[in-house]
C-alpha positions in Angstrom: 53.2 239.3 239.1 52.1 235.7 239.1 51.5 234.8 242.8 50.8 231.1 243.6 50.7 228.9 246.6 53.6 226.5 247.1 52.4 222.9 246.4 54.3 221.6 249.3 54.1 224.2 252.2 51.2 226.4 251.0 53.2 229.7 251.2 52.5 232.4 248.6 55.4 233.1 246.3 56.1 234.8 242.9 55.8 231.9 240.4 58.0 232.1 237.3 58.0 228.6 235.7 58.3 224.9 236.3 57.0 223.1 239.4 55.0 225.4 241.7 57.4 225.3 244.7 58.5 228.2 246.7 62.3 228.9 246.7 62.9 227.2 250.1 60.9 224.1 249.2 62.7 224.0 245.8 66.1 224.2 247.6 65.0 221.3 249.9 63.9 219.2 246.9 67.3 219.8 245.2 69.1 218.6 248.3 66.9 215.5 248.2 67.8 215.0 244.6 71.5 215.2 245.3 71.0 212.6 248.1 69.2 210.2 245.8 71.8 210.7 243.1 74.6 209.8 245.4 72.8 206.9 246.9 72.1 205.4 243.4 75.8 205.9 242.4 77.0 204.1 245.6 74.4 201.3 245.4 74.1 200.1 241.9 72.0 197.0 242.7 69.2 198.8 244.5 65.5 199.2 243.6 63.5 202.4 243.5 61.5 201.4 246.6 64.8 200.9 248.5 66.1 204.3 247.3 62.8 206.0 248.3 62.9 204.5 251.8 66.6 205.2 252.4 66.4 208.8 251.1 62.9 209.6 252.4 61.6 210.5 249.0 58.4 209.4 247.3 58.9 206.8 244.5 56.8 209.0 242.2 59.3 211.8 242.7 62.2 209.5 241.7 60.3 208.4 238.6 59.6 212.0 237.7 63.4 212.8 237.9 64.0 209.8 235.6 61.4 211.0 233.1 62.9 214.5 233.1 66.3 212.8 232.4 67.8 214.3 235.6 68.6 210.8 236.9 70.3 208.3 234.6 70.8 204.7 235.7 73.9 202.8 234.5 73.6 199.7 232.3 74.5 197.4 235.2 71.9 199.0 237.5 69.0 196.9 238.7 66.6 199.9 238.2 65.1 199.8 234.8 62.2 201.9 233.5 59.9 201.0 230.5 59.4 203.0 227.3 56.0 204.6 227.4 55.3 203.5 223.8 56.7 200.0 223.3 57.6 198.9 226.8 61.3 198.3 226.1 63.7 198.7 229.0 65.3 202.1 229.3 67.6 203.8 231.9 66.4 207.4 231.7 63.7 209.5 230.0 60.3 208.4 228.8 61.0 206.7 225.5 63.6 204.3 224.1 66.0 205.4 221.3 64.0 203.6 218.6 60.7 205.3 219.6 62.4 208.7 219.8 63.8 208.2 216.2 60.4 207.0 214.9 58.7 210.0 216.5 61.2 212.4 215.0 60.8 210.9 211.5 57.0 211.2 211.7 57.3 214.8 212.8 59.7 215.6 210.0 57.4 214.0 207.5 54.5 216.0 208.8 56.4 219.3 208.2 56.7 218.7 204.4 54.3 220.7 202.4 52.4 219.2 199.5 52.5 220.9 196.2 49.4 222.8 195.4 47.5 221.6 192.4 47.9 223.7 189.2 45.0 225.6 187.9 44.2 224.8 184.3 42.1 227.3 182.4 39.7 226.2 179.8 37.7 228.7 177.9 34.1 227.5 177.4 31.4 229.3 175.6 29.0 229.1 178.6 31.4 230.8 181.1 34.8 232.0 180.0 35.9 232.6 183.7 35.4 229.0 184.8 38.5 227.2 186.0 39.3 223.6 186.6 41.8 221.9 188.9 44.2 219.5 187.3 44.0 216.4 189.6 47.0 214.3 188.8 
């Protein structure tokens, strides 16, 4: 059993995964999320600060939901986040589509294995067991 204290209320609970919140605080946070989501849908020209004040939620929590891709802003929304790599405007997540694709390509390239050099045997009179690598 993995017992932890709730980050919000301090109660001890059985921690499984994710944010260390007890079930009652997690339920309360989910209600706040739904409130924020509805507010953003009804007020497309609002800012994060206005949403935070209207819904009584921290701005950092709203940004966290955006980074987790739980909140997605429409293209005509005034709320725009920035890509963490290039700074391009995005509406959800942490990275723009271009940076995501570049990262995926670089990871795919890192997975390719190089061909091992072939061992070439040359018999010499000094040591018949000596081997040399063919560096091409």
